[in-house]
N, C-alpha and C positions, 0 to 999 in steps of 0.2 A: 504494500500500500504506500503510495507516494505521500511525502510529508508536505505541509503547507509552507513553513518558514525554515530558513537555514541561518544559523549563527555560526560563523567561522571565526574562532579566536586563535590568533597566532601570537606566540610569545618569543621575543627575541632572546637568543643565546641560552635557551633552556636545555640542559642535558637530561637525558632520560634517567641516568642513575641517581642524580641529585633530586629529581622530582618524584619518580615512581618506584625507585629502588633504594631509598635513602637508608644509610646506616645509623641515622640519628634516632635516639629514643623518643624524641618529640618530632613528629612528622612535619616537615616544612610545607607540604602541599596537601592538606586534608581534603579540600574541596575537589581538587583534581583526582586524588586517590579514590574518593567516593564515586566520582563520575566513571572512573576506570573500572571500579568494582561492579557498578550497575550496568554499564554500557559495554561496548566492544573496545577493548584496549589492545593495541598492537604492540607487542613487546619487542619486535624487531623491525621498527620503522626507521628509515634512513633518509636524511635530506640529500638532495642531489648536488650539494655544494657546501663548503665550509663557512660561508658568509652570506649576508643578506642579498647582495647583487646576483650571486650565482644560484641562490636557492629559490628566490621568489618567482622567477619565470615559470618554473615547473609547478609551483603550488597554485599560481593564479591563472595559468594558461594550459597546463598539461602538456607543455612542449619543453624540450631540453634547452639548456642555456645557450648552446652554441648555434642553435637554429636561427634563421632569419637575420643574419648579420651579427649575432652575438647578443650579449645581455646588458650592454650599457644603455640600451633604449629598447622598449617593447615595440617591435615592429607591428604595423597595423594588421599584418597577415596572421599574427598569433591569435588563436581562438580564445580570447579573454573569457574567463569564467563569468565575469560580471556582464559582459555583452550578451553572451549566450542565454544567461538566465533572464536578463532584461527583455530580450527578444521573445522569451517564452511567457512574458507577462508578469514577472516579478519586479518589485521595486528594489533597487540596489543601493546600498549605503556602505561607505567606508570611512572609518575614523582611525587615525594613527598619527605618529609624529616622527617617523623614521625618514631622515633626509635622503636616503637612497630610493625612496618609493614615491617621489613627488610627480606632479603633472608634467614637469619638464622631461621626465623619462617615460611619460605616457601611462603611468600607473592609474590615472583617473579614468582611463578608457572604460566605458560601459557603466559608470556609476552615475545614478541620478543625484546622489548626495555624496560629496567627497571632501573631507576635511583632514588635511595633513599637518595642521598646526602651523603652517607657514605664515599665518597672519601676524604672528608674534613680532612685536617691535621692541623687545627687551634691550635696553641700552647697557646692560651690565657687562657686555663683552668688549666694550670700547677699549679699556686699558689693555686687555689681553691681546686685542688685535694689534695694538701698537707694539707690544712685546714681541709678538710673532713676526712682525714686519721688520723690526730694527735690531733685535737681539739674535746673534748667531745660535742656531738650534743645537750645535754641539758644544756650547759653552757651559761652564758651571753656573753662571748667572742665569742662563735660560732654565736650567733644571730647577734652580731655587725658585725662580719666579713661577714656573709651572706648578711646583709643589704648593706655593702660596695661592695659586689659582684654585687648586683643589680644596684648600682650606676655606677660601672665600666662598666658593659655591655652596659648601655645607653651612657656613655661617649665615649666608644670605638667602638660602633655599633657592639658588639659581640652578637650573638644569638645562641640559641640551635637548630634552624631550619632555612631552606632556606626561605626567604621572598617570598610573593606572586609574586612580580615582577620577581624574578628569576625563579620560577616555570612556570610562564606565558611565559617568554623568551625561556625556554627550549621547551615548547610546540610549540610555533610559529616557532622556528628554525627547529624543526623536520618537520613540515608541509612544510616549505619553501625549505629545503635543502635535507631532507632524504626521504620524501614520493615520491612515483613514480607518484602520481597524479591520479592513477586509482584504485588501490587496496583499497577496503573498509577498514576503520580502526575503532578500538575501542581504545579510549584514556581515561585514568583515571588520573585526577589531584587531588592532595590533598593539600589544603591551610591550613597552621598551624597558621596564624597570630592572629586569634581570641582566640587561646589558651593562657592561663597564661604562662609567665608574660605579662601584658598589657602595651606596650610601643609604642603607635601609633605615627607616625610622626606628628608634630604640625599642619601641613597643614590640616590634616584630622580631627583633633579636631575642628579647626576653621570652617571647612565646615559643621559641625553639630551644630555650634553656641556655642562651648565650649572654654573658655579661657584656653590655655595650662597650665598644672601644672608644677611646678619646677621639675627639675630632682631629687632633694632630696625628694620631696613629693611623686613623682611617685615611687621611689625606696622604700620608707618607706611603702607605701600602698601595693605594691606587696610583700614585705618581710613579713609584718604582716598577709596578707591574707593567706600565706602559713604556717607561723610559729606560729602566735598568733592571730587567727581569733576572739577569744573572746574579744580582745581589740578594735575591729573595732566599730566605732560609726555610727550613722545614716548619718552624714556628710561624713565619710570615705566611707560608702557604696555608696553614691551618686557619689563621686569622682571615685570610682572603676568602676561604671557603665558608667560614662563618658569615661573613658579610654577604657573600653570594646567596647562601641559603636564607639569610634574612630578607633579601630581595625577593626570593621565591615565595617566602611566607607573605610578604606584603602583596605581591601579585595575586597569590592564591586567595587572600582575603577579599580582594576586589573582584576576582572571578566569582567568589561566593556571593558577594553583594549583587553582582549582575544577575546571577541566577535567581536570587531572592526577588529582585525587582521584576524579572520576567514572570515569576509566579504571582506577584502582587498585581501585575498588569493583566493577568489572566491569559497569557500567551505561552506559558512554559510547556503545556501539553501539546501545543501545535508546532513546536519549534525543535528541530534537530540541532544539537549543539556539537560542534566538532572543535577539538582543542589540539593544537600541535605547536611545534616550534620551527623556526627557519633553519636553525643550526644550534650547536652546543657551544662549549667554551673550554679552553685548555688551561689547566692549572699545574703546569710543570711536566705533564706527560710528554715524552719525547723531547724533553728539554725546552719546551715552549709554553708561552702563556697567551691568552686571548684567543682570537680566531684567525690563525695563520692560514696559508694556502694549502696545507697538507691535509688530505681527507682521512685522517685517523678517526677512529670511532668516537673519541671524546668530542669531536666536532660535528659528526653527522648522525649519531644515534640520538633520536629525539622521541618525545612522547607523541602518541597519536591515539586519540580517544574519540569514538563516535557514540554519542548519547542520543538515541532515536526514540521518539515517543512510541510506546506500546511494545518495545523490544527490550530484552535483557541479554547481556553478554552473548557468548562467552569471551574470555581472553583468547587472543589469537597470536600464535607464535610464528606464523609464516612471515618470511621476509617480504616487506613492501617498501615502497619509497614515496616521497611526496608527489611525484609526478602522477601517481595513481589516485590522488585525492579528487581532482576535477571530474574524471569519468565516473568515479563512485558517486559523487554528488549529483551528476546528471541522472544516474540510475535511481538515486534516492528520491528526486523530485519528479521522476517519470518523463524525462525528455530525452531526445536523441543526442548522442555524443557527436560533436563535430568530427568529420573525417580526419582532420589534421591533428587531432589530439593523439599524443604518443604514449600516454600512460594507459593502464588497463584497470577497469573497475574490479574491486574486490567485494562487490555486493554478494556474489555467490559464496564467498568465504564466510561472510557474516550470516548468510542464510543457512550455513551448516556444511558446505562443501569442505572436505578435509584438506583440499589444496595440495594434494600430493603431486599433481602434475605440474605444479608451479614451484616446486622446492628449489630448483636451480635458477629461478628468476634472477637476472643479473641487474644489480643497481649500478647505474652510471653516474659518476660524480665529476664535476668540472670546477676548476679554479684557474686563476691567473689568465683569464680571458680565453681559456681553452688550451693553454700550454701545459697545464698539469691535469691529467685525466686519471680516473680511478675506476676499477670495476670491483664489485663486491658480490659474492654469493655466500650462502651459509658456511661454506668451507674456505673459499679462497678470497684474498684481497690483493689486487695488483695496482701499483702506482706506476705511472709512466710520465716522465718529464720529457716532453717531445723535443725540446731544443737540444738537449744533451743525449737523448735516447737512453737515459738511465732508468732502470726499473727496480722496484722492490716488490717482493712477493711474500705474503704471509699466509700460513695455514691458521686461520682464525678460529677453527674448531678446536685446535690444540694450543693455540697461542693467541688468545683473545686480546692480550695487551699489545700485540703487534710489535714484538721486540726482536724476533729472529727472522731476518731476511733470508729466504731459502730459494731465491730466484735462480741461482747458479745450479742448484740441484734439481730443478724442475723446468727445463727449457720448453718442454711440450706445453706445459700449463701456461707459461709466459707467452708463448707464440699464440696459443688459443685466445687469450684475452687481448693481446695486442691486435690480433686480427679483428676481433670484435670492435675495438676502439677505432681502428683504421676505417672500418665500414661506417662507424658512427660519424667520423670526420667527413667522409665522402657524402653521407646523407646531409650533413649540415651544409657543406659547400654547395649542394644542389639547391639550397634555399637562400644562398648568400645574397645580400643586398647592401646598398650604401645607406647607412643609418644617418639621420640628421645629427649635427653637432649639438651636444647638450650644454646649454649655458646655465651654470649653477650660480645662484646669487651669492653675495658675500656671506649672507646669513647661513645659507645651506653649507657653504664651505666651512664656516666656523663650527656649525653643528657637527659636521663630519670629523673635524679635528678633535673636538671635545669628547666625541665618542670613541676616540682612539684610532681613527683612520688618518694617519699622518703620512704624507708623501715622503 
């Protein structure tokens, strides 16, 4: 039976293991855990890229990042989820504040209502702009001033993104005041709070059993994670994970508030809720922090939960990827999937198919504009750096931490997956096109830098 409304909640930088497989005695994500328990939770869901630009084309169009000229701009030929659902008669709404996903990159395509927070005219960045322009980035003075900036943002409640509370309020306001109460809707919300820098309200640290850190300590940790990660100790890493989990708890609180408001508005039982993340975050695994361009599982293993009215579970352990979400949503609302969609629906799996024929489904991941490609199956993980032709191969069934490169011992496996990637490149080239130049405003550039995207 088709559902009436769809709410897609995406959470920036949310790792599966910290959200739905936490080792904490106090769960940082009780709302998401409850949804996963009552709905369909995919324990082996993987993003198709390790960062927002490479991941979201798959999630919002069902096409791979390298298609149609690449992912610095969403080409009009991509079958946007929002456009397809609007053409089917749904009102489409999007609320977020990620500077990678603005109208200048065509992410507003197909939305009746689209608010990316770009109207902000906060002047608090003026001094920092001057520092970035005139102080050498490799100088000690620059590091000190950047550290001071982290402290200032906490002291003045300045942020590079809209907090989850604001995104939730916008969604609830639209339902209460702008929706006609009858037309089916597709709403996409993107929460940024789990993204660096990690500055959770003290209340949510306490709720997971963590004593709040001082503002100075928090600023220092965030600063060094971005500027000098090699200086971070085991204790520093533990404190950063506390801050990260505190952000998860804050996000989860607002997810719960959103669901409560849907219930209060009388639309919860008519709304399918899908929650996932665009990518994860590294905390020292493989010697790196943040979301670097290497598609290790700490960056691509994400939660994926479908809570569908009138249906219960079960948990699904079959490997899937985010490119499969759009065709599944089309099946969920009962409309035809566009021919150009490359993902495949897993509605049959949710309907009880054991999925054995799909066990070797290969997840394809892209980064560095397509120069770094990865394949993943339940057993094998191949990394291919195209420029140098270097490869890494891991038997993730026996080496889930991806620590032992066995490419030299398995040339046939390497050749098999490189051949698959070469076919993928050829397929992408067949759709190649000249994309328009993207002009980012000074404010967007500043947001990107403050979120850790430094050239």
